[in-house]
C-alpha positions as CSV (number, residue, x, y, z in Angstrom):
1,X,112.3,134.5,120.8
2,X,110.2,131.8,119.1
3,X,107.7,131.7,121.9
4,X,106.8,135.0,121.1
5,X,106.6,134.6,117.4
6,X,104.6,131.5,118.0
7,X,102.0,133.6,120.4
8,X,102.0,136.6,117.8
9,X,101.2,134.1,114.8
10,X,98.8,131.9,116.6
11,X,95.8,133.8,115.4
12,X,96.8,133.0,111.8
13,X,98.0,129.8,112.2
14,X,95.3,128.3,114.3
15,X,92.4,128.7,111.9
16,X,94.7,127.7,108.9
17,X,95.5,124.6,110.4
18,X,92.1,123.8,111.5
19,X,90.9,124.3,108.1
20,X,93.7,121.9,106.8
21,X,92.4,119.4,109.5
22,X,88.8,119.7,107.7
23,X,90.2,119.3,104.2
24,X,92.1,116.0,105.3
25,X,89.3,114.7,106.8
26,X,86.9,115.4,103.9
27,X,89.6,113.8,101.6
28,X,89.7,110.7,103.7
29,X,85.9,110.4,103.5
30,X,86.0,110.7,99.9
31,X,88.4,108.2,99.4
32,X,86.6,106.0,101.5
33,X,83.6,106.5,99.7
34,X,85.3,106.1,96.6
35,X,86.8,102.8,97.5
36,X,84.3,101.1,99.1
37,X,83.1,98.1,97.0
38,X,80.5,96.6,99.6
39,X,77.3,98.3,97.9
40,X,78.2,97.1,94.5
41,X,78.7,93.6,95.7
42,X,75.5,93.9,97.7
43,X,73.7,95.1,94.4
44,X,75.0,92.1,92.6
45,X,73.7,89.6,95.3
46,X,70.4,91.6,94.8
47,X,70.3,91.0,91.3
48,X,70.9,87.5,91.5
49,X,68.0,87.0,94.0
50,X,65.7,89.4,91.6
51,X,66.7,86.8,88.6
52,X,65.8,83.9,90.8
53,X,62.6,84.9,92.0
54,X,61.6,86.0,88.2
55,X,61.6,89.8,88.8
56,X,64.3,90.4,86.1
57,X,64.8,88.9,82.7
58,X,68.0,87.6,81.6
59,X,68.7,90.5,79.4
60,X,67.9,93.1,82.3
61,X,70.4,91.1,84.7
62,X,73.0,91.1,82.0
63,X,72.9,94.8,81.7
64,X,72.8,95.4,85.3
65,X,75.4,92.8,86.0
66,X,77.8,94.8,83.2
67,X,77.2,98.1,85.3
68,X,78.1,96.6,88.7
69,X,81.2,94.6,87.1
70,X,82.3,98.0,85.5
71,X,82.1,99.8,88.6
72,X,84.0,97.0,90.6
73,X,86.9,97.3,88.2
74,X,86.9,101.2,88.3
75,X,87.1,100.9,92.3
76,X,89.8,98.2,91.6
77,X,91.9,100.3,89.2
78,X,91.6,103.3,91.6
79,X,92.9,101.3,94.6
80,X,95.7,99.9,92.5
81,X,96.7,103.7,91.5
82,X,96.7,104.8,95.0
83,X,98.7,101.9,96.2
84,X,101.1,102.7,93.3
85,X,101.1,106.6,94.4
86,X,101.7,105.7,98.0
87,X,104.7,103.4,97.0
88,X,106.1,106.1,94.8
89,X,105.9,108.8,97.6
90,X,107.7,106.5,100.1
91,X,110.3,106.1,97.4
92,X,109.8,102.4,96.7
93,X,110.2,100.7,93.1
94,X,107.1,99.7,91.2
95,X,107.0,95.8,91.2
96,X,107.3,93.9,88.1
97,X,103.9,93.4,86.3
98,X,102.7,90.3,86.7
99,X,102.0,87.8,89.7
100,X,105.0,87.2,91.9
101,X,104.9,84.2,94.4
102,X,107.8,84.2,97.2
103,X,108.5,80.6,97.7
104,X,111.5,81.0,100.0
105,X,114.1,79.5,97.5
106,X,116.6,81.5,95.8
107,X,116.8,85.0,94.8
108,X,113.3,87.3,95.0
């Protein structure tokens, strides 16, 4: 009976599952683009080189550098939020704030 149901519903399920797959791929690509900090790091290196060569003044460099660092902070915050969300989805507890270092001695 289930085989017949599957065959009859195939024309409906197949396009829906294909559409869902496409949406997941788009979401994955968007996340990768939003979390990619490499272009910003390259921009910072480019700005430093332009400053050394004399193509930028100190004031221009300061403004551009502030924009780059703001973008890097936003990417970091986005990564941390996604990690928190993934941990919550897995049912893990949120770690205590601050930095924890496990030395192997005593309780964690």
